[in-house]
gemmi code that builds the backbone of each chain (N, CA, C; Angstrom):
import gemmi

chains = {
    "A": [
        ("MET", (-11.262, 30.904, -13.329), (-11.378, 30.448, -12.467), (-10.921, 28.923, -13.215)),
        ("VAL", (-10.209, 28.755, -14.330), (-9.622, 27.715, -14.987), (-8.365, 27.117, -14.129)),
        ("ILE", (-7.338, 28.696, -14.244), (-6.445, 27.842, -13.083), (-6.853, 27.277, -12.170)),
        ("LEU", (-7.905, 27.604, -10.992), (-8.258, 27.011, -10.359), (-8.251, 25.696, -10.624)),
        ("ASN", (-9.412, 25.225, -11.353), (-9.625, 24.157, -11.889), (-8.234, 23.426, -12.309)),
        ("SER", (-7.520, 23.910, -12.702), (-5.743, 23.159, -13.099), (-5.691, 22.517, -11.869)),
        ("ILE", (-5.534, 23.494, -10.819), (-4.711, 23.135, -9.816), (-5.442, 22.257, -8.720)),
        ("GLU", (-6.552, 22.104, -9.248), (-7.186, 21.068, -8.368), (-6.989, 19.844, -8.833)),
        ("GLN", (-7.227, 19.609, -10.112), (-6.893, 18.639, -10.496), (-5.441, 17.868, -10.430)),
        ("LEU", (-4.558, 18.984, -10.043), (-2.693, 18.508, -10.027), (-3.143, 18.271, -9.001)),
        ("LEU", (-3.816, 19.114, -7.820), (-4.168, 18.136, -6.319), (-4.318, 16.802, -6.819)),
        ("THR", (-5.339, 16.745, -7.241), (-6.059, 15.471, -7.207), (-5.010, 14.300, -7.491)),
        ("HIS", (-4.485, 14.685, -8.888), (-3.478, 13.924, -9.609), (-2.041, 13.881, -7.872)),
        ("ILE", (-1.921, 14.485, -7.281), (-0.588, 14.477, -6.467), (-1.154, 13.465, -4.734)),
        ("GLN", (-2.276, 13.807, -4.824), (-2.668, 12.580, -3.747), (-3.339, 11.082, -4.369)),
        ("ASP", (-3.535, 10.914, -5.474), (-3.411, 9.761, -6.467), (-2.298, 8.949, -5.974)),
        ("VAL", (-1.158, 9.930, -6.484), (-0.019, 9.502, -6.524), (0.673, 9.004, -4.847)),
        ("GLN", (0.247, 9.374, -4.254), (0.797, 9.468, -2.997), (0.164, 7.947, -2.402)),
        ("LYS", (-1.149, 7.990, -2.893), (-2.103, 6.598, -2.361), (-1.553, 5.807, -3.004)),
        ("ASP", (-0.873, 5.492, -4.216), (-0.164, 4.855, -4.918), (1.165, 4.127, -3.959)),
        ("VAL", (1.492, 5.273, -3.877), (3.292, 4.910, -2.653), (2.331, 4.837, -1.464)),
        ("ILE", (2.084, 4.815, -0.907), (1.296, 4.129, 0.125), (1.506, 2.716, 0.223)),
        ("GLY", (0.070, 2.093, -0.552), (-0.312, 0.999, -0.624), (1.018, 0.258, -1.625)),
        ("LEU", (2.069, 0.779, -2.178), (3.031, -0.227, -2.508), (3.983, -0.572, -1.435)),
        ("SER", (4.521, 0.558, -1.394), (4.922, 0.512, -0.217), (4.800, -0.413, 1.149)),
        ("THR", (3.562, -0.802, 1.555), (2.752, -1.451, 2.570), (2.697, -2.861, 1.865)),
        ("ASP", (2.946, -2.861, 0.492), (2.750, -4.563, 0.055), (4.099, -4.820, -0.126)),
        ("SER", (5.129, -3.592, -0.308), (6.733, -4.517, -0.439), (7.088, -4.579, 1.071)),
        ("LEU", (6.560, -3.826, 2.158), (7.118, -4.666, 3.230), (6.640, -5.704, 3.975)),
        ("LEU", (5.572, -5.934, 3.367), (4.702, -7.039, 4.282), (5.425, -7.695, 3.689)),
        ("LYS", (5.694, -7.676, 2.336), (6.295, -9.389, 1.690), (8.116, -9.580, 2.122)),
        ("ILE", (8.068, -8.479, 2.544), (9.519, -8.678, 3.173), (9.509, -9.516, 4.278)),
        ("SER", (8.590, -8.561, 5.093), (8.681, -8.877, 6.144), (7.629, -11.000, 6.671)),
        ("THR", (7.036, -10.806, 5.648), (6.921, -12.555, 5.344), (7.917, -13.731, 5.481)),
        ("PHE", (8.372, -12.814, 4.405), (10.173, -13.692, 4.215), (10.568, -13.910, 5.427)),
        ("MET", (10.926, -12.643, 6.288), (11.894, -12.733, 6.553), (11.313, -13.476, 8.565)),
        ("GLU", (9.489, -13.686, 8.162), (9.207, -14.715, 9.796), (9.191, -15.989, 9.373)),
        ("LYS", (9.081, -15.881, 7.859), (8.867, -17.671, 7.593), (10.136, -18.365, 7.702)),
        ("ASN", (11.135, -17.178, 7.275), (12.545, -17.865, 7.360), (13.141, -17.802, 8.835)),
        ("GLU", (12.728, -17.587, 9.757), (13.113, -17.116, 11.023), (14.253, -16.484, 11.246)),
        ("LEU", (13.816, -15.473, 10.332), (15.481, -14.672, 10.528), (15.450, -13.495, 10.980)),
        ("GLU", (16.283, -13.000, 12.211), (16.554, -12.459, 13.105), (16.350, -10.636, 13.171)),
        ("VAL", (15.554, -9.698, 13.282), (15.715, -8.592, 13.490), (16.600, -7.355, 14.351)),
        ("ASP", (17.997, -7.149, 13.442), (18.635, -6.133, 14.283), (18.329, -4.512, 14.509)),
        ("GLU", (18.560, -3.977, 15.241), (18.458, -2.625, 15.210), (18.116, -1.992, 13.762)),
        ("GLU", (19.187, -1.997, 13.315), (19.250, -1.688, 11.899), (17.760, -1.912, 11.244)),
        ("VAL", (17.775, -3.377, 10.925), (17.195, -3.405, 9.915), (14.774, -3.144, 10.833)),
        ("ALA", (15.364, -3.543, 12.031), (14.187, -2.697, 12.804), (13.722, -1.410, 12.324)),
        ("ALA", (14.941, -0.833, 12.439), (14.542, 0.934, 12.220), (14.049, 0.907, 10.531)),
        ("ALA", (14.695, 0.129, 9.528), (14.328, 0.644, 8.290), (13.088, -0.386, 7.648)),
        ("LEU", (12.350, -1.338, 8.645), (11.443, -2.076, 8.706), (10.583, -0.883, 9.465)),
        ("GLN", (10.681, 0.209, 9.851), (9.627, 0.956, 10.602), (9.415, 2.283, 9.982)),
        ("TYR", (10.632, 2.519, 8.953), (10.534, 4.034, 7.569), (9.313, 3.844, 7.289)),
        ("GLN", (8.639, 2.760, 6.709), (7.054, 2.605, 5.981), (6.017, 3.157, 6.445)),
        ("ASP", (6.439, 2.924, 7.594), (4.686, 3.619, 8.618), (4.847, 4.903, 8.800)),
        ("ILE", (6.551, 5.215, 9.276), (6.334, 6.577, 8.902), (6.060, 7.520, 7.675)),
        ("ILE", (6.642, 7.144, 6.897), (6.471, 7.595, 5.337), (4.378, 7.886, 4.845)),
        ("SER", (3.931, 6.982, 5.755), (2.745, 6.647, 5.224), (1.752, 7.393, 6.220)),
        ("GLN", (2.643, 7.779, 7.237), (2.047, 8.511, 8.065), (2.509, 10.288, 7.668)),
        ("GLN", (3.505, 10.307, 7.005), (3.503, 11.547, 6.436), (2.788, 11.944, 5.361)),
        ("LEU", (2.768, 10.922, 4.273), (1.730, 11.033, 2.980), (0.751, 11.120, 3.320)),
        ("ASN", (0.023, 10.475, 4.733), (-1.634, 10.728, 4.637), (-1.930, 11.836, 5.099)),
        ("ALA", (-0.375, 12.730, 6.138), (-0.978, 14.282, 6.668), (-0.888, 15.182, 5.897)),
        ("THR", (-0.396, 15.002, 4.319), (-0.497, 15.886, 2.814), (-1.426, 15.755, 2.447)),
        ("ILE", (-2.149, 14.232, 2.111), (-3.540, 13.823, 1.888), (-4.477, 14.835, 2.244)),
        ("GLU", (-4.510, 14.791, 3.468), (-5.890, 15.171, 4.623), (-5.227, 16.783, 4.311)),
        ("ALA", (-3.674, 17.445, 4.333), (-3.562, 19.236, 3.864), (-4.506, 19.371, 2.221)),
        ("ILE", (-4.223, 18.285, 1.179), (-4.609, 18.621, 0.154), (-5.846, 18.889, 0.177)),
        ("ASP", (-6.694, 17.889, 0.855), (-8.153, 18.031, 0.553), (-9.331, 19.272, 1.146)),
        ("SER", (-7.976, 19.495, 2.668), (-8.776, 20.422, 2.648), (-8.354, 22.060, 1.752)),
        ("ILE", (-7.363, 21.771, 1.237), (-7.167, 22.962, 0.127), (-8.016, 22.927, -0.882)),
        ("LYS", (-8.067, 21.737, -1.378), (-9.385, 21.577, -2.739), (-10.134, 21.689, -1.831)),
        ("LEU", (-11.175, 21.472, -0.705), (-12.037, 21.974, 0.123), (-12.203, 23.268, -0.275)),
        ("ASN", (-11.496, 24.132, 0.349), (-11.506, 25.626, 0.502), (-10.728, 26.260, -1.280)),
        ("ILE", (-10.380, 25.811, -1.992), (-10.841, 26.228, -3.552), (-12.290, 26.167, -3.893)),
        ("ASN", (-12.553, 24.989, -3.886), (-14.048, 24.712, -4.043), (-14.933, 26.010, -3.445)),
        ("ARG", (-15.146, 25.734, -2.358), (-15.813, 27.304, -2.019), (-15.512, 28.371, -2.126)),
        ("PHE", (-14.119, 28.599, -2.670), (-14.127, 30.143, -3.105), (-14.270, 30.242, -4.651)),
        ("SER", (-14.280, 29.396, -5.441), (-14.887, 28.787, -6.612), (-16.025, 29.751, -7.165)),
        ("HIS", (-17.112, 28.735, -5.891), (-18.515, 28.652, -5.415), (-18.948, 29.768, -5.324)),
        ("LEU", (-18.348, 30.515, -4.526), (-19.380, 31.933, -4.347), (-18.397, 33.055, -5.063)),
        ("TYR", (-17.195, 33.139, -6.315), (-16.787, 33.616, -6.735), (-17.716, 33.567, -8.149)),
        ("LYS", (-18.179, 32.448, -8.646), (-19.130, 32.423, -9.218), (-20.985, 33.430, -9.085)),
        ("SER", (-21.122, 33.419, -7.776), (-22.131, 33.887, -7.231), (-22.236, 35.149, -7.025)),
        ("ASP", (-21.062, 35.850, -7.074), (-21.109, 37.090, -6.606), (-19.603, 37.612, -6.590)),
        ("GLU", (-18.947, 38.226, -8.160), (-17.756, 38.997, -8.064), (-17.094, 39.836, -7.552)),
        ("ASP", (-17.844, 40.779, -6.340), (-17.742, 41.364, -5.795), (-16.986, 40.987, -4.371)),
        ("LEU", (-17.265, 40.021, -4.004), (-16.947, 39.136, -2.619), (-15.616, 38.892, -2.988)),
        ("ALA", (-15.226, 38.435, -4.471), (-13.915, 37.654, -5.021), (-12.672, 38.389, -4.012)),
        ("VAL", (-12.777, 39.709, -3.608), (-11.434, 39.959, -3.060), (-11.694, 39.607, -1.716)),
        ("GLU", (-12.188, 39.571, -1.230), (-12.915, 39.574, 0.270), (-12.712, 37.676, -0.080)),
        ("SER", (-13.132, 37.005, -0.797), (-12.517, 36.044, -0.294), (-11.313, 35.514, -1.023)),
        ("MET", (-10.566, 36.116, -1.171), (-9.209, 35.789, -2.026), (-8.586, 35.735, -1.140)),
        ("ASN", (-8.737, 36.856, 0.180), (-7.929, 36.869, 1.458), (-8.003, 35.934, 2.470)),
        ("LYS", (-9.763, 35.098, 2.197), (-10.007, 34.639, 3.491), (-9.725, 32.769, 2.916)),
        ("LEU", (-9.134, 33.013, 1.426), (-8.359, 31.797, 0.866), (-7.232, 31.628, 1.187)),
        ("HIS", (-6.765, 32.468, 1.167), (-4.992, 33.320, 1.471), (-4.913, 32.922, 2.628)),
        ("ASP", (-5.325, 33.279, 3.334), (-5.542, 32.538, 5.048), (-5.682, 31.433, 5.549)),
        ("LYS", (-6.623, 30.694, 4.815), (-6.726, 29.338, 5.159), (-6.129, 28.449, 4.694)),
        ("LEU", (-5.748, 28.724, 3.446), (-3.975, 27.917, 2.801), (-3.308, 27.902, 3.432)),
        ("ASN", (-2.477, 29.020, 3.947), (-1.640, 29.556, 4.919), (-2.180, 28.405, 6.056)),
        ("ALA", (-3.495, 28.538, 6.582), (-3.624, 27.784, 8.081), (-2.805, 25.972, 7.725)),
        ("THR", (-3.600, 25.892, 6.814), (-3.498, 24.472, 6.096), (-2.065, 23.904, 6.061)),
        ("LEU", (-1.698, 24.983, 5.108), (-0.108, 24.481, 5.130), (0.895, 24.467, 6.649)),
        ("ASN", (-0.042, 25.384, 7.718), (1.256, 25.092, 8.971), (0.598, 24.224, 9.638)),
        ("GLU", (-0.507, 23.812, 9.753), (-0.953, 22.529, 10.229), (0.005, 21.202, 9.817)),
        ("ALA", (0.041, 21.363, 8.135), (0.792, 20.443, 8.015), (2.154, 20.388, 8.055)),
        ("LYS", (2.554, 21.285, 8.356), (4.065, 21.236, 8.862), (4.261, 20.617, 10.019)),
        ("ASP", (2.971, 21.482, 11.211), (3.195, 20.879, 11.855), (3.468, 19.242, 12.061)),
        ("LYS", (2.379, 18.357, 11.974), (1.703, 17.288, 11.369), (3.377, 16.407, 10.933)),
        ("LYS", (4.128, 17.208, 10.014), (5.555, 16.544, 9.605), (6.103, 16.471, 10.916)),
        ("ASP", (6.611, 17.379, 11.208), (7.026, 17.419, 12.985), (6.985, 16.358, 13.797)),
        ("ARG", (5.305, 16.492, 13.977), (4.934, 15.288, 15.175), (5.177, 13.797, 14.760)),
        ("PHE", (4.858, 14.150, 13.399), (5.090, 12.349, 13.283), (6.051, 11.873, 12.440)),
        ("SER", (7.269, 12.115, 12.582), (8.485, 11.929, 12.582), (9.542, 11.209, 13.884)),
        ("GLY", (8.801, 11.167, 14.362), (8.673, 9.913, 15.478), (11.019, 10.984, 15.982)),
        ("LYS", (11.677, 9.496, 15.702), (12.978, 10.131, 16.221), (14.040, 10.570, 14.753)),
        ("PHE", (13.040, 10.521, 14.119), (13.604, 11.847, 12.900), (13.309, 13.074, 13.026)),
        ("ALA", (12.186, 13.707, 13.930), (12.473, 14.843, 14.521), (13.922, 15.483, 14.896)),
        ("ASP", (13.796, 17.127, 14.937), (14.430, 17.642, 14.855), (15.630, 17.342, 17.043)),
        ("ASN", (14.660, 17.049, 17.471), (14.624, 16.638, 18.715), (15.577, 15.098, 19.198)),
        ("SER", (15.663, 14.169, 17.995), (15.586, 13.184, 18.005), (16.776, 12.627, 19.189)),
        ("GLU", (17.563, 13.340, 19.823), (18.693, 13.335, 20.654), (18.073, 12.470, 21.868)),
        ("GLU", (17.012, 13.196, 22.203), (16.246, 12.960, 23.815), (15.242, 12.353, 23.503)),
        ("LEU", (15.415, 11.411, 22.338), (13.866, 10.271, 22.414), (14.579, 8.469, 22.275)),
        ("ASP", (15.950, 8.894, 22.647), (16.737, 7.103, 22.817), (16.033, 6.420, 23.439)),
        ("GLU", (15.910, 6.823, 25.039), (15.199, 5.941, 25.680), (13.768, 5.945, 25.882)),
        ("ILE", (13.509, 4.816, 26.358), (12.035, 4.623, 26.846), (11.875, 4.913, 27.701)),
        ("GLU", (10.532, 6.464, 27.043), (10.257, 6.598, 29.052), (9.037, 5.872, 29.887)),
        ("PHE", (9.200, 5.797, 30.475), (8.625, 5.105, 31.713), (7.785, 6.306, 33.096)),
        ("PHE", (6.180, 6.094, 33.351), (5.749, 7.230, 34.009), (5.488, 6.656, 35.101)),
    ],
    "B": [
        ("MET", (1.589, -18.026, 29.627), (2.680, -16.977, 28.585), (1.662, -15.570, 29.020)),
        ("PRO", (1.821, -14.803, 29.263), (1.073, -14.017, 29.375), (0.507, -12.935, 28.455)),
        ("LEU", (-0.780, -12.405, 27.921), (-1.245, -11.937, 26.533), (-0.768, -10.495, 26.420)),
        ("VAL", (-0.023, -10.047, 25.516), (0.444, -8.679, 25.224), (-0.508, -8.804, 23.881)),
        ("ILE", (-1.033, -7.282, 23.321), (-1.750, -7.434, 22.764), (-1.233, -5.975, 22.295)),
        ("PHE", (-1.257, -5.350, 20.949), (-0.533, -4.535, 19.918), (-1.959, -4.299, 19.324)),
        ("VAL", (-2.151, -2.704, 18.965), (-3.123, -2.082, 18.858), (-2.197, -0.689, 17.488)),
        ("ASP", (-2.568, -1.141, 15.937), (-1.601, 0.178, 15.596), (-2.285, -0.014, 14.339)),
        ("ASP", (-3.485, 0.754, 13.200), (-3.597, 0.855, 12.369), (-2.928, 0.621, 10.998)),
        ("SER", (-0.976, 0.414, 11.351), (-0.157, 0.138, 10.301), (0.003, -1.483, 10.690)),
        ("GLU", (-0.164, -1.922, 9.651), (-0.110, -3.444, 9.197), (2.054, -3.988, 9.415)),
        ("THR", (2.379, -2.806, 8.328), (3.418, -3.147, 8.298), (4.351, -2.516, 10.177)),
        ("ALA", (3.777, -1.384, 11.090), (3.837, -1.713, 12.224), (3.988, -2.734, 12.727)),
        ("LEU", (2.905, -4.012, 12.527), (2.616, -4.204, 13.491), (3.392, -5.939, 13.447)),
        ("ALA", (3.722, -5.571, 11.814), (5.013, -6.698, 11.554), (5.859, -6.290, 11.982)),
        ("SER", (6.327, -4.930, 12.278), (7.590, -4.910, 12.643), (8.072, -5.349, 14.082)),
        ("THR", (6.861, -5.769, 15.346), (6.600, -5.778, 16.512), (6.896, -7.250, 16.727)),
        ("ARG", (6.064, -7.919, 15.890), (5.634, -9.245, 15.409), (7.231, -9.914, 15.586)),
        ("MET", (7.752, -9.186, 14.238), (9.458, -9.895, 14.080), (10.236, -10.163, 15.623)),
        ("VAL", (9.267, -8.658, 16.527), (10.965, -8.711, 17.521), (10.363, -9.249, 18.413)),
        ("THR", (9.069, -9.816, 18.681), (8.329, -10.093, 20.077), (8.224, -11.875, 19.980)),
        ("ASN", (8.767, -12.233, 18.769), (8.117, -13.899, 18.654), (9.358, -14.639, 19.037)),
        ("SER", (10.305, -13.916, 19.977), (11.062, -14.700, 20.311), (10.813, -15.031, 21.857)),
        ("MET", (10.407, -13.678, 22.404), (9.430, -13.860, 23.529), (8.566, -15.107, 24.015)),
        ("PRO", (9.110, -15.275, 25.652), (7.607, -15.892, 26.292), (6.743, -15.337, 26.218)),
        ("ILE", (5.729, -14.855, 25.375), (4.920, -13.887, 25.684), (3.660, -14.261, 24.493)),
        ("GLU", (2.188, -14.630, 24.705), (1.014, -14.894, 23.728), (1.043, -13.378, 22.676)),
        ("VAL", (0.858, -13.622, 21.847), (0.558, -11.898, 21.289), (-0.611, -12.049, 19.849)),
        ("LYS", (-1.350, -11.158, 20.545), (-2.736, -10.771, 19.809), (-2.275, -9.633, 19.448)),
        ("GLN", (-2.455, -8.944, 17.871), (-2.527, -8.319, 17.199), (-3.807, -7.618, 16.597)),
        ("TYR", (-4.417, -6.358, 16.294), (-5.146, -5.322, 16.348), (-5.167, -3.999, 15.346)),
        ("THR", (-5.963, -3.909, 13.792), (-5.312, -2.964, 13.118), (-6.050, -1.665, 13.583)),
        ("GLU", (-7.435, -2.297, 14.368), (-8.876, -1.133, 14.897), (-8.653, -1.498, 16.962)),
        ("ALA", (-8.662, -0.321, 17.146), (-8.437, -0.402, 18.608), (-9.973, -0.344, 19.147)),
        ("GLN", (-11.089, -0.173, 18.464), (-12.611, -0.465, 19.110), (-12.699, -2.215, 18.694)),
        ("VAL", (-11.749, -2.824, 18.113), (-12.214, -4.762, 17.954), (-11.822, -4.964, 19.085)),
        ("ALA", (-10.432, -4.798, 19.356), (-9.298, -4.941, 20.775), (-10.124, -4.565, 21.549)),
        ("LEU", (-11.128, -3.481, 22.108), (-11.884, -3.267, 23.132), (-13.067, -4.396, 23.239)),
        ("ALA", (-13.557, -4.253, 21.965), (-14.711, -5.401, 22.228), (-14.623, -6.775, 22.465)),
        ("GLU", (-12.967, -7.280, 22.283), (-12.854, -8.861, 23.085), (-12.233, -8.546, 23.769)),
        ("ILE", (-11.925, -7.482, 24.289), (-11.590, -6.651, 25.868), (-12.731, -7.580, 26.345)),
        ("LYS", (-13.879, -6.637, 26.369), (-14.725, -6.423, 27.429), (-16.010, -7.764, 26.918)),
        ("ALA", (-15.314, -8.620, 25.972), (-15.793, -9.808, 25.760), (-15.358, -10.904, 26.496)),
        ("GLY", (-14.614, -10.612, 27.505), (-13.811, -11.245, 28.453), (-12.149, -11.796, 28.039)),
        ("MET", (-11.705, -11.314, 27.138), (-10.336, -11.599, 26.640), (-9.596, -10.091, 28.219)),
        ("THR", (-8.247, -10.916, 28.816), (-8.013, -10.373, 29.892), (-6.054, -10.144, 29.101)),
        ("PRO", (-5.580, -9.412, 28.579), (-4.429, -8.984, 28.163), (-3.306, -8.745, 29.496)),
        ("ASP", (-2.428, -9.500, 29.729), (-1.020, -8.585, 30.630), (-0.716, -6.961, 30.392)),
        ("LEU", (-0.750, -7.369, 28.839), (-0.315, -5.480, 28.975), (-0.782, -4.924, 27.701)),
        ("ILE", (-0.696, -4.269, 26.938), (-1.319, -3.423, 25.493), (-0.745, -2.309, 25.358)),
        ("VAL", (-0.240, -2.566, 24.312), (0.828, -1.865, 23.735), (0.053, -0.828, 22.451)),
        ("THR", (0.337, 0.155, 22.385), (-1.253, 1.427, 20.895), (-0.300, 2.296, 20.796)),
        ("ASP", (-0.608, 2.008, 19.380), (-0.291, 3.501, 18.641), (-1.540, 5.137, 18.847)),
        ("LEU", (-0.564, 5.954, 18.918), (-1.519, 7.002, 19.284), (-2.842, 7.553, 18.059)),
        ("ASN", (-2.262, 7.838, 17.064), (-3.420, 8.068, 15.868), (-3.114, 7.092, 15.044)),
        ("MET", (-4.756, 6.856, 15.061), (-5.683, 6.030, 14.185), (-6.950, 5.814, 14.118)),
        ("PRO", (-7.441, 6.193, 12.814), (-8.902, 6.376, 12.751), (-9.827, 5.935, 13.825)),
        ("VAL", (-10.834, 6.239, 13.694), (-11.899, 5.855, 14.593), (-11.767, 6.251, 15.739)),
        ("MET", (-10.964, 5.045, 16.544), (-10.476, 5.537, 18.076), (-9.211, 5.214, 18.177)),
        ("ASN", (-8.833, 6.546, 18.465), (-7.212, 6.880, 18.794), (-6.618, 6.198, 20.144)),
        ("GLY", (-5.170, 6.358, 20.552), (-5.226, 5.803, 21.665), (-5.606, 6.132, 22.604)),
        ("PHE", (-5.437, 7.754, 22.674), (-5.799, 7.558, 24.527), (-7.616, 7.465, 24.245)),
        ("GLU", (-8.622, 7.679, 23.525), (-10.149, 7.213, 23.302), (-9.711, 5.812, 23.799)),
        ("PHE", (-8.795, 4.942, 23.057), (-8.918, 3.208, 23.526), (-8.402, 3.136, 24.906)),
        ("LEU", (-7.830, 4.430, 25.277), (-6.842, 4.133, 26.848), (-7.917, 4.204, 28.040)),
        ("GLU", (-8.564, 5.125, 27.252), (-9.520, 5.506, 28.170), (-10.780, 4.535, 28.527)),
        ("ALA", (-11.488, 3.590, 27.263), (-12.457, 3.362, 27.509), (-11.390, 1.792, 27.984)),
        ("LEU", (-10.419, 1.737, 27.998), (-10.031, 0.319, 28.227), (-10.521, 0.934, 30.209)),
        ("ARG", (-10.159, 2.134, 30.959), (-10.047, 1.897, 32.067), (-11.581, 2.092, 32.580)),
        ("GLN", (-12.593, 2.033, 32.069), (-13.979, 1.455, 31.837), (-14.232, 0.833, 32.176)),
        ("VAL", (-13.293, -0.331, 31.671), (-14.081, -1.609, 32.204), (-12.662, -2.274, 33.365)),
        ("PRO", (-13.912, -2.994, 33.934), (-13.270, -3.500, 35.297), (-12.264, -4.661, 35.044)),
        ("SER", (-11.753, -5.070, 34.008), (-11.067, -6.117, 33.955), (-9.682, -5.216, 33.379)),
        ("THR", (-9.713, -4.421, 32.678), (-8.151, -3.399, 32.217), (-8.208, -2.557, 33.059)),
        ("GLN", (-8.888, -1.891, 34.225), (-8.498, -0.556, 35.037), (-6.955, -0.387, 34.980)),
        ("ARG", (-6.131, -1.763, 35.588), (-5.231, -1.581, 35.935), (-4.052, -2.004, 35.271)),
        ("THR", (-4.355, -2.224, 33.661), (-3.600, -3.157, 32.717), (-2.917, -2.266, 32.353)),
        ("PRO", (-1.131, -2.402, 32.623), (-0.285, -1.563, 32.181), (-0.502, -1.336, 30.828)),
        ("CYS", (-0.183, -0.193, 30.597), (-0.226, 0.592, 28.770), (0.707, 1.123, 28.241)),
        ("LEU", (1.695, 0.769, 26.982), (2.353, 1.436, 26.736), (1.998, 2.244, 25.092)),
        ("MET", (2.416, 3.559, 25.485), (2.470, 3.996, 23.754), (3.572, 3.823, 23.258)),
        ("LEU", (2.829, 3.387, 21.898), (4.104, 3.230, 20.586), (3.510, 3.987, 19.645)),
        ("THR", (4.218, 5.150, 19.647), (4.114, 6.292, 18.338), (4.753, 7.678, 17.879)),
        ("THR", (4.626, 8.013, 16.867), (5.769, 8.999, 16.336), (5.944, 10.023, 16.898)),
        ("GLU", (4.072, 10.122, 17.473), (4.761, 11.462, 19.007), (5.832, 12.066, 19.276)),
        ("THR", (5.735, 13.159, 19.575), (7.184, 13.386, 20.864), (6.781, 14.105, 21.690)),
        ("LYS", (5.289, 14.953, 20.942), (4.973, 16.436, 22.360), (5.101, 16.117, 23.820)),
        ("ALA", (5.641, 17.482, 24.714), (5.805, 16.615, 26.116), (4.160, 16.200, 26.022)),
        ("GLU", (2.758, 17.156, 25.878), (2.067, 17.507, 26.192), (1.294, 15.709, 26.120)),
        ("LEU", (1.359, 15.673, 25.503), (0.966, 14.616, 24.579), (1.371, 13.298, 25.327)),
        ("LYS", (2.422, 13.330, 26.344), (3.428, 12.664, 27.141), (2.439, 13.096, 28.496)),
        ("GLN", (2.393, 13.828, 28.738), (1.440, 14.035, 30.309), (0.410, 13.958, 30.106)),
        ("GLN", (-0.768, 13.899, 28.939), (-1.907, 13.215, 28.587), (-2.264, 11.870, 28.709)),
        ("GLY", (-1.191, 10.965, 28.284), (-1.216, 9.609, 28.387), (-1.027, 9.345, 29.697)),
        ("LYS", (0.111, 9.881, 30.218), (0.242, 9.727, 32.372), (-0.939, 9.892, 32.633)),
        ("ALA", (-2.105, 11.229, 32.484), (-2.999, 11.266, 33.166), (-3.812, 10.461, 32.718)),
        ("LEU", (-4.065, 9.573, 32.122), (-4.427, 8.851, 31.650), (-4.507, 6.990, 32.224)),
        ("GLY", (-3.073, 7.240, 32.887), (-2.572, 5.893, 33.256), (-2.257, 5.103, 32.453)),
        ("LEU", (-0.967, 5.745, 31.294), (-0.173, 5.241, 30.716), (0.764, 4.639, 31.626)),
        ("THR", (1.687, 3.842, 31.117), (2.787, 3.167, 31.474), (3.708, 3.802, 30.850)),
        ("GLY", (3.928, 4.042, 30.079), (5.414, 4.236, 29.525), (4.676, 5.057, 27.553)),
        ("TRP", (5.950, 5.614, 27.238), (6.339, 6.333, 26.382), (6.878, 5.652, 24.792)),
        ("ILE", (6.797, 5.048, 23.978), (7.830, 4.502, 23.426), (7.565, 5.404, 21.817)),
        ("VAL", (9.117, 5.926, 21.189), (9.299, 6.487, 20.151), (9.271, 5.952, 18.957)),
        ("LYS", (8.380, 5.778, 17.824), (9.136, 4.860, 16.725), (10.147, 5.609, 15.531)),
        ("PRO", (10.495, 5.121, 15.277), (11.110, 4.111, 14.832), (11.350, 3.357, 16.460)),
        ("PHE", (11.143, 2.207, 16.902), (11.488, 1.994, 18.419), (12.931, 0.724, 18.361)),
        ("ASN", (13.487, 0.676, 18.940), (14.943, -0.298, 19.153), (14.325, -1.410, 19.492)),
        ("PRO", (14.812, -2.463, 18.842), (14.193, -3.650, 19.356), (14.346, -4.411, 20.554)),
        ("ALA", (16.029, -4.079, 21.603), (16.224, -4.153, 22.440), (15.655, -3.592, 23.435)),
        ("GLN", (15.226, -2.414, 23.107), (14.683, -1.407, 23.675), (13.654, -1.549, 24.201)),
        ("LEU", (12.982, -2.613, 22.943), (10.923, -3.012, 23.357), (11.136, -3.882, 24.243)),
        ("LYS", (11.802, -4.878, 23.831), (11.963, -6.119, 24.402), (11.807, -5.847, 26.077)),
        ("GLN", (12.928, -5.138, 26.085), (13.398, -4.475, 27.715), (11.828, -3.817, 28.486)),
        ("ALA", (11.726, -3.480, 27.877), (10.379, -2.369, 28.378), (9.620, -3.506, 28.263)),
        ("ILE", (9.109, -4.611, 27.533), (8.065, -5.930, 27.791), (8.277, -6.134, 28.982)),
        ("THR", (9.706, -6.882, 28.975), (10.346, -7.711, 30.065), (9.669, -6.921, 31.315)),
        ("ARG", (10.068, -5.720, 31.541), (10.409, -5.021, 32.534), (8.990, -4.949, 33.586)),
        ("VAL", (8.017, -4.575, 32.335), (6.778, -4.348, 33.096), (5.668, -5.568, 32.805)),
        ("LEU", (5.933, -6.783, 32.250), (5.750, -7.854, 32.730), (6.415, -8.626, 34.026)),
        ("ARG", (7.640, -8.371, 34.581), (8.537, -8.895, 35.244), (8.551, -10.564, 35.003)),
        ("LEU", (9.051, -10.186, 33.158), (9.793, -11.709, 32.952), (11.109, -11.697, 33.412)),
        ("PRO", (11.330, -13.233, 33.065), (12.883, -13.446, 33.707), (13.808, -12.775, 32.770)),
        ("ALA", (14.983, -12.248, 33.192), (15.645, -10.922, 32.033), (16.397, -12.403, 31.590)),
    ],
}
model = gemmi.Model(1)
for chain_id, residues in chains.items():
    chain = gemmi.Chain(chain_id)
    for i, (resn, *xyz) in enumerate(residues, 1):
        res = gemmi.Residue()
        res.name, res.seqid = resn, gemmi.SeqId(i, " ")
        for name, pos in zip(("N", "CA", "C"), xyz):
            atom = gemmi.Atom()
            atom.name, atom.element = name, gemmi.Element(name[0])
            atom.pos, atom.b_iso = gemmi.Position(*pos), 0.0
            res.add_atom(atom)
        chain.add_residue(res)
    model.add_chain(chain)
structure = gemmi.Structure()
structure.add_model(model)
structure.setup_entities()
């Protein structure tokens, strides 16, 4: 179980780094946009896209933070069960494996969903769709 | 001037839209929480166009849209979804809720301006 504790601590550290990256990139972009607005600078297509990258980066990182939360929860459940009854360990390990795979698949789905025009089908997304 | 409200939990996304729309003949109000915008609408604010993100905590874009359709003053107000989501089933869900259009991030400034101009029937 020591190894699981180490993994959990590592995951927590990764989450902390991700949160810092979101915070710093948000601060950075808001400072740039404040400067641009103050100086009435026009944004062209490329600059507008670049300014929006931060939003996409934040969404991607938030999705992985959520996935890590889910993984940590399942690891904790497994550890608790293992301590209470070692006979259940193998069965619990299989359940943990299934849950981790499900979490990974959901995280991969969100990566694609939150990619906007950077998704694989980006060529179809150039136009605004009116209903 | 027509009132356009933007709802997005990302302050940086709102900053991007603000920089694009500040030269347009519209009044802009921005909200990081849909429920706050909804409360102001219920209190009497009457936007001419609503541009909202989809994935937001507490109240997402679809929930916001559904709530707007329950308010008499915004039952027919045009709404555009501005999101990173590209799935066809989500677009269909939005369409069924009376969404006017779907814009995928990162948006093109000229296209966003054109969309607002078209929906509000502003002079080109």
